[in-house]
Phi, psi and omega in degrees: 000154183292318176306315178295325176297314181302315179292323183288326179284310191248340181080153184294319184295317180292316182296331188272347182301147177060234187267004176092210181268146178245108180263099182268134192055049185278001179052237187290345182094021183298318179301309176308310182304306181301314178303310184286310191263341173261319187255355173068027173288135185295330185207142176207121189260123185256127176236124174212129176304335179277326185106165186218126170287331183289329170293333174290319176298320171307308175309303186290325172298315182292331186256009172077007178292136185291138181295324178295331181291332182249006181295336181286320177298313179306311184291322178294315172310311180291334178272349180293128185292340176281346180281135181231128184233000000 
């Protein structure tokens, strides 16, 4: 996986410096998720023109919003025909 290669090549300390990793066109956020929650990189910013439901998950987890409270929104977002994943 790319996250493992990045950590092996650059190290967690280097990837965590400054604002962390900038994940451009990151799609669902798999790389950012792996870096932050598997490899403990302190920050990863996900930018994707389509949007990301995983970014919403990160936001709610970081701000302490209970997952059941936004589960309805998440399910509506996934059922929205305008969303493409």
